[in-house]
Residue, then its C-alpha position, 0 to 999 in steps of 0.5 A: x092513103x087517100x085511096x085506101x080510105x075512100x075504098x073503105x068508105x065505098x065498101x060500106x056504102x056498097x056492101x051492106x045487106x039487103x034492107x027495106x028502107x025506113x019511112x021516114x028514112x033514118x040516116x043509117x037506113x039511107x046508107x043501106x038503101x043506097x047500097x041495095x040500089x048500087x049492088x043491083x045495078x052492078x049485078x045486072x050490068x056486065x060493064x059495071x062488073x068489068x069496072x068500066x070507068x065511064x059507067x062507074x062514074x055515071x053510076x056514082x054521080x046519079x046514085x050517091x052524089x045527090x046524097x052528099x052535101x058538097x058545099x059543106x064538105x068542100x068548105x070544110x075541106x078548104x078550111x079557112x081559105x074558103x072564106x077568102x075565095x070569091x063566089x066564082x072560085x067557091x063554085x069552081x072548087x065545088x065542081x072540081x071537088x065533086x069530080x075528084x070524089x066521083x073519080x076516086x069513088x068509082x075507082x074504089x068501087x071497081x076493086x070492091x071484094x068480099x068485105x062485109x059491113x056490120x052497122x052499129x047502133x045509131x046513137x041519136x035522138x029523133x030531133x037531132x039534125x047532125x049525126x054520126x052513123x057508125x059501122x065496121x068493115x068486116x074483112x076475110x082476115x084481120x080485125x074489123x075497120x072502123x068506118x063512120x059517117x057524119x051526116x046532116x039533115x037537110x030539107x030534102x033528107x040526110x046528107x053525107x059530109x065527112x067520113x071517119x076511117x080508123x079515127x081519121x076524118x076524110x075532110x081533115x085529110x083533104x084540108x091538109x092537102x088543100x092548105x099546102x096547095x093554097x100556101x103554094x099558089x093560092x086558091x087558083x093554085x088549088x084549082x089548077x092542082x084539082x083540075x090537073x088531077x081530074x084530067x088524068x086518065x083513070x087507073x085501069x082496073x087490076 
């Protein structure tokens, strides 16, 4: 289920039509700009087209991850247990969560197909600093899939901190999983679980 949600997230971020970034850049235009950059790099690189995991990881890390608020996203995913973690544990959780997202995102990117995205009007005021960017994933067959982004305005631009697919927010899904891990083994147990997942070899592209 988690891989499917993240795959849908990637379809939006990397399947949008070409567009010129607005200045100052609006949050929905930021998503469009990222997609253009990713698609151009994939088009010009045979290894990326073949789904080479190392290069996909590097691409996601350098292009998408600078636009994700990892501290906020990790804190929301860990939930109330975040406050009981030491500063060093919080640092480790952020690092492991970042690696987990990069691995999952790159795996989803390697299987992106003919999906297209239709952006919905941004319902926000110019002074808003926390918005939801709404879109729909258009599939060759079947109904459009709802896909929304929660984004927060930071000093260096808009940052993604949550994704909603079919009414399910990604952070909430992670929070449930992480709470189970903490309940079973504390923060250290969650760290061990994340570390083990991140050490597993990437799935081969089918």
